[in-house]
C-alpha positions in Angstrom: -11.8 37.2 17.9 -15.1 37.9 19.6 -14.8 37.9 23.5 -18.0 37.0 25.3 -18.9 36.9 29.0 -17.3 34.0 30.8 -20.7 32.5 31.6 -21.8 32.7 28.0 -18.6 31.1 26.7 -18.9 28.3 29.2 -22.6 27.7 28.1 -21.7 27.7 24.4 -18.7 25.4 24.9 -20.9 22.8 26.6 -23.9 23.2 24.4 -25.2 20.1 22.6 -26.0 20.1 18.9 -29.7 20.3 19.6 -29.2 23.3 21.9 -26.9 25.1 19.3 -29.6 24.4 16.7 -32.2 26.0 18.9 -30.0 29.0 19.6 -29.5 29.5 15.9 -33.2 29.4 15.4 -33.9 32.0 18.1 -31.3 34.3 16.6 -32.7 33.8 13.1 -29.4 32.3 11.9 -30.8 29.3 10.0 -27.6 28.4 8.1 -25.3 28.0 11.1 -25.7 24.3 11.7 -24.2 21.5 9.6 -26.2 18.7 8.0 -24.3 16.2 10.2 -25.2 18.1 13.4 -28.8 18.3 12.2 -29.2 14.6 11.6 -27.3 13.7 14.8 -29.7 15.9 16.7 -32.7 14.3 15.0 -31.5 10.9 16.2 -31.3 12.1 19.7 -35.0 13.1 19.6 -34.3 16.5 21.2 -34.3 18.8 18.2 -36.9 21.4 17.7 -35.5 23.5 14.9 -36.0 21.9 11.4 -35.2 24.8 9.1 -32.3 25.6 6.7 -29.3 23.7 8.0 -26.4 23.6 5.5 -23.1 24.9 7.0 -20.7 24.1 9.7 -20.3 26.1 12.9 -19.2 23.7 15.5 -16.6 21.2 14.1 -16.2 17.7 15.4 -13.4 17.1 17.8 -11.1 14.3 16.8 -8.5 12.6 18.9 -4.9 13.4 17.7 -3.3 10.4 16.1 0.4 10.1 16.9 2.9 9.8 14.1 4.3 6.3 13.5 7.7 5.7 15.1 10.7 5.9 12.8 11.9 2.7 11.2 14.5 1.3 13.6 16.3 -0.8 10.9 20.0 -0.2 10.6 20.9 -0.2 6.9 24.6 -1.1 7.4 23.8 -4.1 9.7 21.1 -5.3 7.3 23.6 -5.1 4.4 26.1 -7.2 6.4 23.4 -9.8 7.1 22.3 -9.9 3.4 25.9 -10.4 2.3 26.4 -13.2 4.8 23.2 -14.9 3.7 21.9 -14.9 7.3 19.3 -17.7 7.5 17.3 -15.8 10.1 16.8 -12.8 7.8 13.7 -13.3 5.7 12.5 -9.7 5.4 14.4 -6.5 4.7 12.2 -3.5 5.5 13.9 -0.1 4.9 10.7 1.8 4.4 10.7 5.6 5.1 14.5 5.7 5.9 15.4 8.6 3.6 19.0 9.1 4.7 20.3 5.8 3.3 23.1 6.6 0.8 22.2 5.5 -2.8 25.4 3.5 -2.8 24.2 1.4 0.2 20.9 0.7 -1.5 22.8 -0.4 -4.6 25.0 -2.7 -2.5 22.0 -4.3 -0.8 20.6 -5.1 -4.2 24.0 -6.4 -5.3 24.1 -8.7 -2.2 20.6 -9.9 -2.9 21.7 -11.5 -6.1 23.2 -14.5 -4.2 21.0 -14.4 -1.1 18.8 -17.4 -0.7 16.8 -16.6 2.5 15.3 -13.1 2.1 11.7 -13.5 0.9 10.6 -9.8 1.1 12.5 -6.7 0.2 10.8 -3.3 0.8 12.4 0.0 -0.2 9.4 2.4 0.1 10.2 6.1 0.3 13.9 5.6 0.5 14.6 8.2 -2.3 15.6 5.4 -4.6 16.4 6.7 -8.1 17.3 5.2 -11.5 20.7 3.8 -10.4 18.9 1.9 -7.6 16.3 0.7 -10.1 19.1 -0.6 -12.4 20.6 -2.5 -9.4 17.1 -3.9 -8.6 16.7 -5.0 -12.3 20.1 -6.8 -12.2 19.2 -8.4 -8.9 15.9 -9.7 -10.3 17.7 -11.4 -13.1 19.8 -13.6 -10.7 17.9 -13.9 -7.4 15.8 -17.1 -7.2 14.3 -16.8 -3.7 12.7 -13.3 -3.4 8.9 -13.5 -3.4 7.9 -9.8 -2.7 9.4 -6.6 -3.9 8.1 -3.1 -3.0 9.8 0.0 -4.4 6.8 2.4 -4.2 7.0 6.2 -3.5 10.4 6.8 -4.9 12.2 8.9 -7.6 12.4 6.2 -10.3 11.7 7.6 -13.8 10.2 5.7 -16.7 13.7 4.7 -17.9 14.5 3.1 -14.6 11.1 1.4 -14.2 11.4 0.0 -17.8 14.6 -1.8 -16.7 12.8 -3.3 -13.7 9.8 -4.5 -15.7 12.0 -6.0 -18.5 14.1 -7.8 -15.9 11.0 -9.6 -14.7 11.0 -11.7 -17.9 14.1 -13.5 -16.4 12.5 -14.0 -13.0 10.2 -16.9 -12.2 9.9 -16.7 -8.4 8.6 -13.2 -7.6 4.9 -13.3 -6.7 4.3 -9.7 -5.6 5.6 -6.5 -7.2 4.7 -2.9 -6.1 5.9 0.1 -8.1 3.2 2.8 -7.7 3.5 6.4 -6.7 6.8 7.5 -8.3 7.6 11.2 -8.4 7.2 11.3 -12.1 4.5 9.9 -14.3 5.8 6.7 -15.9 4.1 7.1 -19.2 2.1 5.0 -21.7 5.0 2.9 -23.0 5.9 1.7 -19.4 2.3 0.8 -18.8 2.1 -1.2 -22.0 5.3 -3.0 -20.9 3.9 -3.7 -17.5 0.8 -5.3 -19.1 3.0 -7.4 -21.4 5.2 -8.5 -18.5 2.2 -9.7 -16.5 0.9 -11.6 -19.4 4.3 -13.5 -19.7 5.2 -13.8 -16.1 2.7 -16.2 -14.6 4.4 -16.1 -11.2 3.1 -12.5 -10.4 -0.2 -12.8 -8.6 -0.1 -9.3 -6.9 0.9 -6.1 -8.8 0.8 -2.7 -7.2 0.3 0.1 -9.7 -2.6 2.4 -10.7 -2.8 2.4 -14.5 -3.8 5.6 -16.2 -4.6 4.0 -19.5 -7.6 1.7 -19.9 -6.0 -0.7 -22.4 -3.0 -1.7 -20.2 -5.3 -1.7 -17.1 -7.7 -4.2 -18.6 -4.8 -6.4 -19.9 -3.1 -6.4 -16.5 -6.4 -7.2 -14.7 -7.0 -10.2 -16.9 -3.4 -11.4 -16.5 -3.4 -11.2 -12.7 -6.7 -13.1 -12.6 -5.2 -15.8 -14.8 -2.0 -16.0 -12.8 -4.0 -16.4 -9.5 -6.0 -19.2 -11.1 -2.9 -20.9 -12.4 -1.4 -20.7 -8.9 -4.6 -22.1 -7.3 -4.6 -25.1 -9.8 -0.9 -25.7 -9.2 -1.4 -25.8 -5.4 -4.4 -28.1 -5.8 -2.5 -30.5 -7.9 0.5 -30.4 -5.5 -1.8 -31.2 -2.6 -3.5 -34.0 -4.5 -0.2 -35.7 -5.0 1.1 -35.2 -1.5 1.1 -38.1 1.1 -2.0 -38.0 3.4 0.1 -37.3 6.4 1.1 -33.9 4.9 -2.4 -32.8 4.0 -4.3 -30.3 6.2 -7.0 -31.8 8.5 -10.2 -32.3 6.6 -8.7 -32.0 3.1 -10.6 -33.9 0.4 -8.4 -34.5 -2.6 -11.3 -35.8 -4.8 -13.4 -32.7 -4.1 -10.5 -30.4 -4.7 -9.9 -31.9 -8.1 -13.5 -31.5 -9.1 
């Protein structure tokens, strides 16, 4: 490290971008300033050096962003509530809790088979693997109340994901499914199965996955657009048949039907 005189270090530490640019020009170092510093200095109206500026010398200072607090959810207490079908428990969020035993995750999925109150289940970054995926698939075949499922950022392989996707053919209530960012690439056959599932399961209106193949991606996009339109038409028809006292203020049933 280069050690300068205290007065010099203080002057450089407090120098503005325009002053640094001028110093670089005086010293003949025309490549010291960055493009961002150059344009910032131009906007200030104080810059005098306008030659060769293409590298960084004084980086921007950013405020440190604190880490998010750990998930406070107690997995064992949550399992007990799911088993007892607690009417106050509508969302189970176990995201980023990586020390939950696989057996506990499987038991939560098992309990979800008969639960009628939980609407959202999120198991993001819980180190869930294929045995958990199998439990999720079995749960999807029987549960009739879950609306949102998120199993992103886990260790589920193509075999486990294939079970989950195929199980969706027996589910008609889930509206949102997120499965992206698994440790291993899921493969073309899984993506084709995803697209076929979305074409058959009209209840899915939000699907979280980045397709790598153009064919399945296009099919999935068309299917999601269709599913959202079908849902909109169903909601419009339902509101048109509802008693006036239950309609939102200002709702015009004739205009909605048109």
